[in-house]
MILORO-215175 format. One record per atom (N, C-alpha, C): x, y, z; atom name. Coordinates in steps of 0.02 Angstrom, whole numbers, plus 50000, padded with zeros to 5 digits. Example, Ala and Ser with C-alpha at 12.3 -4.5 7.8 and 13.67 -1.06 7.14 Angstrom:
u, v, w, papa
50660, 49716, 50390, N
50615, 49775, 50390, CA
50660, 49835, 50390, C
50642, 49888, 50354, N
50684, 49947, 50357, CA
50645, 50002, 50394, C
END
This chain:
u, v, w, papa
50039, 49938, 49999, N
50003, 50000, 50001, CA
50045, 50060, 50006, C
50101, 50063, 50041, N
50140, 50119, 50043, CA
50173, 50138, 49982, C
50190, 50094, 49938, N
50220, 50102, 49871, CA
50173, 50135, 49824, C
50107, 50116, 49827, N
50058, 50136, 49792, CA
50045, 50214, 49812, C
50041, 50224, 49870, N
50026, 50294, 49885, CA
50088, 50342, 49870, C
50150, 50313, 49882, N
50208, 50368, 49865, CA
50207, 50373, 49787, C
50193, 50324, 49750, N
50194, 50332, 49678, CA
50142, 50375, 49649, C
50085, 50373, 49690, N
50027, 50419, 49676, CA
50047, 50488, 49690, C
50074, 50500, 49750, N
50097, 50568, 49765, CA
50144, 50589, 49713, C
50192, 50557, 49696, N
50249, 50582, 49656, CA
50209, 50588, 49578, C
50162, 50552, 49568, N
50130, 50563, 49501, CA
50092, 50630, 49501, C
50063, 50648, 49561, N
50025, 50718, 49563, CA
50083, 50770, 49559, C
50137, 50758, 49594, N
50184, 50813, 49595, CA
50211, 50820, 49517, C
50228, 50757, 49480, N
50255, 50769, 49426, CA
50203, 50793, 49374, C
50137, 50782, 49380, N
50084, 50811, 49336, CA
50086, 50889, 49356, C
50089, 50911, 49408, N
50097, 50981, 49417, CA
50138, 51018, 49395, C
50203, 50978, 49403, N
50270, 51012, 49360, CA
50258, 51012, 49294, C
50233, 50965, 49264, N
50223, 50967, 49187, CA
50178, 51023, 49167, C
50124, 51028, 49205, N
50069, 51078, 49186, CA
50100, 51149, 49199, C
50132, 51160, 49247, N
50161, 51224, 49270, CA
50225, 51240, 49265, C
50281, 51189, 49263, N
50340, 51204, 49253, CA
50371, 51197, 49192, C
50334, 51155, 49147, N
50370, 51133, 49090, CA
50336, 51177, 49023, C
50276, 51207, 49031, N
50239, 51224, 48976, CA
50283, 51280, 48933, C
50317, 51327, 48971, N
50364, 51374, 48933, CA
50425, 51350, 48908, C
50441, 51283, 48925, N
50516, 51272, 48898, CA
50520, 51208, 48856, C
50456, 51169, 48840, N
50456, 51117, 48798, CA
50401, 51129, 48744, C
50401, 51086, 48688, N
50355, 51091, 48642, CA
50289, 51059, 48669, C
50237, 51073, 48628, N
50170, 51039, 48646, CA
50171, 50961, 48638, C
50216, 50938, 48588, N
50227, 50865, 48583, CA
50260, 50832, 48640, C
50309, 50870, 48671, N
50348, 50845, 48730, CA
50304, 50846, 48790, C
50257, 50896, 48793, N
50214, 50909, 48847, CA
50159, 50835, 48843, C
50143, 50825, 48789, N
50093, 50771, 48775, CA
50128, 50708, 48802, C
50197, 50696, 48781, N
50233, 50645, 48799, CA
50237, 50637, 48886, C
50248, 50705, 48915, N
50251, 50700, 48986, CA
50182, 50680, 49017, C
50128, 50702, 48987, N
50054, 50681, 49008, CA
50055, 50611, 49005, C
50079, 50577, 48952, N
50069, 50506, 48946, CA
50104, 50475, 49000, C
50165, 50492, 49009, N
50201, 50465, 49069, CA
50165, 50471, 49130, C
50142, 50535, 49145, N
50107, 50547, 49205, CA
50041, 50500, 49209, C
50003, 50499, 49153, N
49941, 50453, 49155, CA
49951, 50386, 49172, C
50005, 50357, 49142, N
50019, 50285, 49165, CA
50040, 50282, 49232, C
50083, 50330, 49257, N
50108, 50328, 49323, CA
50050, 50332, 49370, C
50001, 50370, 49360, N
49934, 50370, 49405, CA
49899, 50299, 49400, C
49887, 50279, 49337, N
49853, 50216, 49336, CA
49880, 50156, 49371, C
49954, 50148, 49359, N
49981, 50094, 49397, CA
49987, 50108, 49476, C
49988, 50165, 49497, N
49982, 50183, 49562, CA
49914, 50160, 49594, C
49861, 50174, 49552, N
49798, 50158, 49575, CA
49785, 50078, 49572, C
49821, 50053, 49523, N
49817, 49975, 49520, CA
49848, 49942, 49583, C
49911, 49970, 49613, N
49943, 49947, 49667, CA
49893, 49961, 49724, C
49869, 50007, 49729, N
49823, 50027, 49782, CA
49764, 49982, 49791, C
49726, 49977, 49732, N
49676, 49935, 49724, CA
49695, 49854, 49746, C
49743, 49831, 49726, N
49766, 49766, 49742, CA
49778, 49762, 49818, C
49811, 49815, 49849, N
49817, 49823, 49921, CA
49761, 49818, 49958, C
49710, 49853, 49930, N
49646, 49849, 49968, CA
49599, 49788, 49965, C
49618, 49736, 49928, N
49578, 49684, 49922, CA
49623, 49630, 49970, C
49579, 49569, 49974, N
49613, 49516, 50012, CA
49653, 49470, 49962, C
49660, 49499, 49898, N
49695, 49457, 49850, CA
49774, 49470, 49857, C
49806, 49414, 49853, N
49876, 49401, 49871, CA
49909, 49391, 49801, C
49962, 49437, 49795, N
50000, 49427, 49728, CA
50071, 49418, 49754, C
50110, 49383, 49704, N
50178, 49376, 49729, CA
50220, 49439, 49723, C
50277, 49437, 49768, N
50320, 49495, 49764, CA
50351, 49500, 49697, C
50359, 49446, 49658, N
50385, 49447, 49596, CA
50345, 49486, 49550, C
50276, 49477, 49548, N
50229, 49507, 49510, CA
50231, 49585, 49521, C
50221, 49597, 49590, N
50228, 49672, 49609, CA
50285, 49705, 49584, C
50338, 49681, 49591, N
50405, 49706, 49570, CA
50410, 49720, 49501, C
50377, 49671, 49455, N
50371, 49675, 49383, CA
50330, 49742, 49370, C
50282, 49754, 49402, N
50233, 49812, 49391, CA
50275, 49877, 49406, C
50298, 49878, 49463, N
50335, 49938, 49485, CA
50400, 49954, 49446, C
50438, 49905, 49428, N
50489, 49918, 49380, CA
50467, 49937, 49318, C
50411, 49905, 49286, N
50389, 49927, 49226, CA
50364, 49995, 49231, C
50334, 50022, 49279, N
50315, 50089, 49291, CA
50382, 50134, 49286, C
50427, 50118, 49332, N
50487, 50160, 49325, CA
50521, 50162, 49259, C
50526, 50109, 49221, N
50558, 50106, 49156, CA
50514, 50147, 49102, C
50452, 50136, 49102, N
50401, 50163, 49053, CA
50397, 50236, 49069, C
50376, 50260, 49126, N
50366, 50334, 49137, CA
50427, 50370, 49154, C
50476, 50328, 49192, N
50541, 50356, 49192, CA
50576, 50381, 49134, C
50580, 50332, 49079, N
50613, 50350, 49009, CA
50573, 50408, 48984, C
50509, 50411, 48984, N
50476, 50474, 48952, CA
50487, 50533, 48995, C
50493, 50528, 49057, N
50512, 50586, 49090, CA
50575, 50618, 49073, C
50623, 50570, 49071, N
50690, 50596, 49055, CA
50700, 50620, 48989, C
50660, 50578, 48936, N
50656, 50602, 48868, CA
50635, 50675, 48859, C
50585, 50691, 48902, N
50559, 50762, 48898, CA
50613, 50815, 48929, C
50639, 50798, 48977, N
50683, 50839, 49027, CA
50750, 50852, 48988, C
50774, 50803, 48952, N
50839, 50803, 48925, CA
50842, 50801, 48843, C
50773, 50798, 48819, N
50765, 50805, 48743, CA
50808, 50745, 48710, C
50801, 50690, 48739, N
50841, 50636, 48716, CA
50795, 50582, 48687, C
50779, 50583, 48624, N
50730, 50541, 48595, CA
50746, 50468, 48597, C
50815, 50449, 48601, N
50842, 50377, 48606, CA
50814, 50343, 48669, C
50788, 50384, 48720, N
50758, 50353, 48785, CA
50698, 50318, 48761, C
50661, 50347, 48714, N
50594, 50322, 48684, CA
50601, 50244, 48670, C
50661, 50217, 48648, N
50673, 50157, 48634, CA
50667, 50100, 48695, C
50670, 50134, 48753, N
50670, 50092, 48816, CA
50604, 50090, 48837, C
50563, 50140, 48825, N
50486, 50139, 48856, CA
50449, 50078, 48836, C
50455, 50046, 48786, N
50412, 49981, 48769, CA
50431, 49928, 48817, C
50490, 49927, 48843, N
50514, 49870, 48888, CA
50478, 49887, 48955, C
50461, 49945, 48982, N
50426, 49957, 49041, CA
50356, 49938, 49032, C
50332, 49953, 48969, N
50253, 49936, 48951, CA
50251, 49856, 48953, C
50292, 49826, 48929, N
50290, 49747, 48930, CA
50293, 49725, 48998, C
50334, 49751, 49042, N
50340, 49728, 49111, CA
50274, 49746, 49144, C
50250, 49801, 49135, N
50180, 49814, 49173, CA
50129, 49778, 49147, C
50118, 49765, 49082, N
50073, 49722, 49053, CA
50080, 49651, 49087, C
50137, 49626, 49088, N
50153, 49557, 49109, CA
50132, 49550, 49183, C
50152, 49601, 49223, N
50131, 49601, 49294, CA
50051, 49597, 49303, C
50020, 49638, 49264, N
49948, 49650, 49271, CA
49914, 49582, 49246, C
49927, 49558, 49193, N
49905, 49495, 49157, CA
49919, 49436, 49206, C
49980, 49440, 49234, N
49990, 49383, 49279, CA
49950, 49389, 49339, C
49931, 49445, 49367, N
49893, 49455, 49426, CA
49817, 49438, 49405, C
49800, 49459, 49338, N
49725, 49438, 49320, CA
49722, 49362, 49317, C
49763, 49330, 49288, N
49768, 49259, 49275, CA
49766, 49218, 49345, C
49788, 49244, 49395, N
49787, 49210, 49459, CA
49735, 49236, 49501, C
49694, 49286, 49487, N
49642, 49315, 49519, CA
49580, 49270, 49534, C
49556, 49253, 49588, N
49494, 49216, 49591, CA
49435, 49254, 49604, C
49387, 49251, 49573, N
49324, 49291, 49586, CA
49270, 49244, 49580, C
49206, 49274, 49589, N
49151, 49236, 49594, CA
49107, 49239, 49524, C
49149, 49244, 49464, N
49122, 49248, 49398, CA
49077, 49184, 49385, C
END
């Protein structure tokens, strides 16, 4: 739960920074990239909070996949915008695959009353 809350707090901080601190210094396309990074940052934070609030147990390995995926995905996009280094965009899909793998693994082990 703590990790989800910390990640959500940083997503809000990064979102505010993007909206107020970057507008004058980056192109609209780069701002859109920042927004994409922040949007996924929020969604994954909420996913972690949702999992923490249920009785559902997931392995530490799956949890780490999602967190590392978020750090690679959003982190590479944040750095791409801050340092105007398009090569970092090549790393982004790796983070996406890690997040998806963690979420799909969680979904496949989730037991419900379907």
